[in-house]
C-alpha positions as CSV (number, residue, x, y, z in Angstrom):
1,M,84.0,124.3,79.9
2,N,83.2,123.0,83.4
3,I,84.5,123.9,86.8
4,S,87.2,121.2,86.8
5,D,88.5,122.4,83.5
6,D,88.7,126.0,84.8
7,S,90.6,124.9,87.9
8,A,93.0,122.8,85.8
9,N,93.6,125.8,83.6
10,V,94.3,128.0,86.6
11,L,96.7,125.4,88.0
12,H,98.5,125.1,84.6
13,R,98.8,128.9,84.4
14,I,100.4,129.0,87.9
15,K,102.8,126.2,87.0
16,F,103.6,128.0,83.7
17,Y,104.7,131.2,85.4
18,L,106.4,129.5,88.3
19,L,108.5,127.2,86.1
20,L,109.3,130.0,83.6
21,T,110.4,132.2,86.5
22,L,112.8,129.5,87.7
23,H,113.8,128.3,84.3
24,I,115.4,131.5,82.9
25,P,117.9,132.2,85.8
26,S,118.7,128.4,86.0
27,I,119.8,128.3,82.3
28,L,121.9,131.4,82.8
29,L,123.6,129.8,85.8
30,Y,124.3,126.7,83.9
31,L,126.0,128.7,81.2
32,L,128.1,130.6,83.7
33,I,129.2,127.2,85.2
34,F,130.2,125.9,81.8
35,I,132.2,129.0,81.1
36,F,133.9,128.6,84.4
37,L,134.8,125.0,83.7
38,A,136.0,125.9,80.2
39,T,138.3,128.6,81.6
40,H,139.6,126.6,84.6
41,R,141.0,123.4,83.1
42,P,142.1,121.8,86.4
43,Q,138.5,121.8,87.6
44,L,137.4,120.3,84.3
45,T,140.0,117.5,84.1
46,A,140.1,116.5,87.8
47,L,139.1,112.9,88.2
48,I,136.8,113.6,91.1
49,N,134.9,116.2,89.1
50,R,134.2,114.1,86.0
51,G,131.1,112.3,87.4
52,P,129.5,115.5,88.8
53,I,130.2,117.4,85.5
54,I,128.5,114.7,83.5
55,L,125.6,114.8,85.9
56,L,125.5,118.6,85.6
57,L,125.4,118.3,81.8
58,I,122.5,115.7,81.9
59,N,120.5,118.1,84.1
60,F,121.3,121.0,81.8
61,L,119.8,118.9,79.0
62,V,116.7,118.3,81.1
63,A,116.4,122.0,81.7
64,A,117.1,123.0,78.1
65,C,115.3,120.2,76.2
66,I,112.5,118.7,78.4
67,L,111.4,121.6,80.6
68,P,110.5,123.9,77.7
69,L,108.2,121.2,76.5
70,T,106.5,121.1,79.9
71,I,106.3,124.8,80.1
72,H,104.8,125.0,76.6
73,F,102.2,122.4,77.7
74,Y,101.1,124.4,80.7
75,R,100.8,127.5,78.6
76,S,98.7,125.8,75.9
77,N,96.8,123.4,78.2
78,R,97.3,120.6,75.7
79,V,100.1,118.9,73.8
80,L,101.1,120.9,70.7
81,P,101.7,119.7,68.1
82,A,99.3,116.9,68.8
83,S,101.1,114.1,67.0
84,A,102.4,110.6,67.7
85,A,105.9,111.6,66.6
86,Y,106.0,114.5,69.0
87,C,104.8,112.4,71.9
88,T,107.4,109.7,71.1
89,F,110.2,112.3,71.0
90,W,109.0,113.8,74.3
91,T,108.7,110.6,76.2
92,F,112.0,109.3,74.9
93,L,113.8,112.4,76.1
94,Q,111.9,112.4,79.4
95,Y,112.6,108.8,80.2
96,T,116.2,108.8,79.0
97,L,117.5,111.9,80.7
98,N,115.6,111.5,83.9
99,V,116.7,107.8,84.3
100,S,120.3,108.7,83.3
101,S,120.3,111.5,85.9
102,E,119.2,109.1,88.7
103,I,121.6,106.3,87.7
104,L,124.5,108.7,87.5
105,M,123.6,110.0,91.0
106,V,123.7,106.4,92.2
107,I,127.1,105.8,90.6
108,I,128.6,109.1,92.0
109,S,127.2,108.3,95.5
110,V,129.0,104.9,95.4
111,Q,132.1,106.2,93.8
112,R,132.4,108.9,96.5
113,H,133.2,106.1,99.0
114,I,136.2,105.3,96.9
115,F,137.4,108.9,96.5
116,I,137.1,109.6,100.2
117,L,138.0,106.3,101.9
118,N,140.1,104.4,99.3
119,R,141.5,106.9,96.8
120,N,144.6,104.8,96.1
121,L,142.4,102.3,94.3
122,L,141.9,104.7,91.4
123,R,145.6,105.3,90.8
124,I,145.8,102.0,89.1
125,R,144.7,102.5,85.5
126,V,142.8,99.2,85.0
127,K,140.9,99.7,88.3
128,R,140.2,103.4,87.4
129,I,138.6,102.3,84.1
130,L,136.7,99.5,85.8
131,F,135.4,101.3,88.8
132,H,135.1,104.9,87.5
133,D,135.0,105.3,83.7
134,I,132.9,102.3,82.7
135,P,130.1,103.0,85.4
136,L,129.8,106.6,84.2
137,F,129.6,105.5,80.6
138,F,127.0,103.0,81.6
139,G,125.0,105.7,83.3
140,V,124.7,107.7,80.1
141,A,124.5,104.9,77.4
142,Y,122.2,102.4,79.1
143,P,119.1,104.6,79.4
144,A,119.5,106.0,75.9
145,I,119.8,102.5,74.4
146,L,117.0,101.0,76.6
147,Y,114.4,103.7,75.9
148,F,115.3,104.0,72.2
149,G,114.2,100.3,72.0
150,L,111.2,100.6,74.3
151,V,109.8,103.9,73.2
152,V,111.0,104.5,69.6
153,I,111.4,101.0,68.1
154,Y,108.7,99.1,70.2
155,P,105.8,98.4,67.8
156,C,103.0,100.8,68.5
157,D,100.2,102.4,66.4
158,G,100.4,105.8,68.1
159,T,96.7,106.0,69.0
160,Q,97.2,105.6,72.7
161,W,98.6,109.1,73.4
162,N,96.6,111.5,75.5
163,F,97.1,115.0,74.1
164,S,95.4,116.7,77.1
165,A,97.9,115.3,79.6
166,L,101.4,116.1,80.5
167,V,104.0,114.1,78.5
168,C,101.1,112.7,76.5
169,G,99.9,110.8,79.5
170,Y,103.1,108.8,79.7
171,A,101.1,106.3,77.5
172,N,104.0,104.3,76.1
173,C,102.9,101.0,74.6
174,Y,105.4,98.9,76.5
175,L,103.9,100.2,79.7
176,L,100.3,99.6,78.6
177,D,100.9,96.1,77.2
178,S,102.4,94.7,80.4
179,N,101.6,95.9,83.9
180,A,104.2,93.7,85.4
181,F,106.9,95.2,83.1
182,A,105.7,98.7,84.0
183,I,106.2,97.9,87.7
184,F,109.6,96.4,87.0
185,D,110.6,99.4,84.9
186,W,109.6,101.8,87.7
187,A,111.3,99.8,90.4
188,M,114.6,99.4,88.6
189,H,114.8,102.9,87.2
190,T,113.1,105.1,89.8
191,G,112.3,103.4,93.1
192,I,115.5,101.4,93.7
193,P,117.9,104.2,92.6
194,I,116.5,106.7,95.0
195,V,116.8,104.2,97.8
196,I,120.4,103.4,96.9
197,I,121.2,107.1,96.8
198,I,119.9,107.5,100.4
199,L,121.6,104.4,101.7
200,A,124.9,105.2,100.0
201,N,125.0,108.7,101.5
202,V,124.0,107.5,105.0
203,M,126.6,104.8,104.9
204,L,129.2,107.3,103.8
205,I,128.6,109.5,106.8
206,I,128.8,106.5,109.1
207,R,132.1,105.3,107.6
208,I,133.6,108.8,107.7
209,I,132.7,109.3,111.4
210,R,134.2,105.9,112.3
211,Q,137.4,106.6,110.4
212,K,137.7,110.0,112.0
213,R,137.4,108.5,115.5
214,R,140.0,105.9,114.6
215,L,142.6,108.0,112.8
216,Q,142.1,111.5,114.4
217,Q,143.6,113.3,111.4
218,R,142.2,116.8,111.3
219,V,143.6,117.7,107.8
220,T,142.1,114.6,106.2
221,W,138.8,115.1,108.0
222,R,138.5,118.7,106.8
223,K,139.0,117.5,103.2
224,Q,136.6,114.6,103.6
225,R,134.0,116.8,105.3
226,R,134.1,119.2,102.3
227,M,133.6,116.4,99.7
228,T,130.9,114.8,101.9
229,I,129.0,118.1,102.1
230,Q,129.2,118.5,98.4
231,L,127.7,115.1,97.7
232,L,125.0,115.4,100.5
233,S,123.9,118.7,99.0
234,V,123.2,117.2,95.6
235,A,121.7,114.0,97.2
236,A,119.3,116.1,99.2
237,L,118.2,117.8,96.0
238,Y,117.4,114.4,94.5
239,F,115.6,113.3,97.6
240,I,113.4,116.4,97.5
241,G,112.7,116.0,93.8
242,W,112.2,112.2,93.6
243,M,111.1,111.0,97.0
244,P,107.5,112.4,96.8
245,I,106.7,110.8,93.5
246,T,108.4,107.5,94.7
247,S,106.3,107.5,97.9
248,I,103.0,108.0,96.0
249,A,103.9,105.3,93.6
250,V,104.6,102.8,96.4
251,I,101.2,103.8,98.0
252,Q,99.5,103.2,94.7
253,Q,101.0,99.7,94.5
254,I,99.9,98.8,98.0
255,H,96.5,100.4,97.8
256,Q,94.9,102.0,94.7
257,S,93.8,105.5,95.7
258,Q,92.1,107.9,93.4
259,L,93.1,110.8,95.8
260,A,96.8,109.7,95.7
261,A,96.7,109.5,91.9
262,E,95.2,112.9,91.6
263,I,97.7,114.5,94.0
264,Q,100.6,112.9,92.0
265,S,99.3,114.0,88.6
266,K,98.4,117.5,89.6
267,Y,101.2,118.4,92.0
268,I,103.9,115.8,92.8
269,V,104.9,115.0,89.2
270,D,106.5,118.4,88.7
271,F,108.8,118.0,91.8
272,I,111.3,116.2,89.6
273,Y,112.1,119.4,87.8
274,L,113.4,120.9,91.0
275,V,116.6,118.8,90.4
276,C,117.5,120.4,87.1
277,L,116.3,123.9,88.2
278,F,118.3,124.1,91.4
279,M,121.3,122.0,90.4
280,P,123.4,125.0,89.3
281,L,122.6,126.9,92.5
282,V,123.7,124.0,94.6
283,C,126.9,123.7,92.6
284,I,127.7,127.4,93.2
285,G,127.0,126.9,96.9
286,I,129.3,123.9,97.4
287,L,132.2,125.0,95.1
288,P,134.0,127.9,96.7
289,E,136.2,128.5,93.6
290,L,133.1,128.8,91.3
291,K,131.4,131.1,93.8
292,K,134.5,133.4,94.0
293,W,134.7,133.5,90.2
294,I,131.1,134.5,89.8
295,Q,131.5,137.1,92.6
296,G,134.6,138.4,90.8
297,L,132.6,138.8,87.5
298,F,130.0,140.9,89.3
299,R,132.6,143.0,91.0
300,L,134.4,143.6,87.7
301,H,131.2,144.6,86.0
302,K,130.4,147.0,88.9
303,R,133.9,148.6,88.8
304,R,133.5,149.2,85.0
305,R,130.2,150.9,85.5
306,N,131.6,153.1,88.2
307,T,134.6,154.0,86.2
308,V,132.7,155.4,83.2
309,K,130.8,158.5,84.5
310,P,129.0,161.1,82.3
311,T,130.7,164.5,82.0
312,H,128.6,167.6,82.0
313,V,130.1,170.5,79.9
314,T,128.7,174.0,80.2
315,N,129.1,176.3,77.2
316,N,129.0,180.1,77.8
317,T,128.1,181.8,74.6
318,A,128.8,185.6,74.2
319,R,125.8,187.6,73.2
C-alpha cells in the first residue's frame, strides 16, 4: 500500500465518522417531524405544505437509502458487494432521488411566488391541478422514469464499474457512450436547476419588497416575510450543498484541470449530503409549531423523570 492509498484511507475514515455522527440524529429528527405531521392533520393537509412535505420525504429517502451506502463505502474503502447489480441499484437511487430533490426545489421556489403574491389563482380547482399538483407529480415521477430507462434498461455489459470509487465511479454506460449527452444530462438536471433556484428566490425577494412599498400592509407583509424566510432557509441549504459541485463542473467544462477534478472527487462531492442531513434541522428552525411541539415533548419527559423519585426506607430491627 503506497502513501496515496494511506491518505485516501485516512480521508475515508474521517468521512465515515463525520457522516455517521450527523446521520443518526438526522434520521431521528426526520422521524419526529413525521410523527408531528401525522398527529397534526392541518399541517399535513395544508396546500402550501404539500410541496415541502414531499421534498422532506425525498430527502429522508436520500438519508435513509443512499447515505448508508456511502457510509458503508467509506468504512470498507471499496464497493461491497462488488457487483454490477449493486452498482446499478446504487446509481439509480443516487440519480433519481438527487435529481428529484433538485427539481422539486425548483418547483417549490416557483410556486411560492403564487402562494405569496397570487394566492387566489390556486382557489380554482383546474388551475390548482395545473400549476400545483401536476408539477409536484412531475418532480417525483420524471426522474424515476428517466433514470430507470438510462441506468437500469440501457444496454450495458456491467464491466465499466469502478469498485474502488464512490458510487462505483458514476460509470453509467449512457454517460460513457456520449460525452455530449453527459453534458446535457448534467446541465438539465444539476446546473440549470440550481441556477433557477437562486434566481427564483432572488426575484421573490424583489417582488415582495416592491409589493410592500406599494401596498403598505403590515399584516400581509408579516405573513409574507415568514413564508419567504422559510423558503430562503431551504434554498440556502441547496445552495451550500449543490453550488460547490456545480461550480467545479463548470470550471471543468471550460478548462480541464486535474486539481479541480481531484478536489471534487475527494471533498466537494460529499457536500450534496448536507441537504438531506440538515433538512430536518432547518424545518424545525423555520416552523414554530413544530419547534414548540418538540420542546413540549422534552419538557414532558423531564417532568415525568422529576415526578418519579426513589424512596429510601430505613428498617430498625430489634435485637
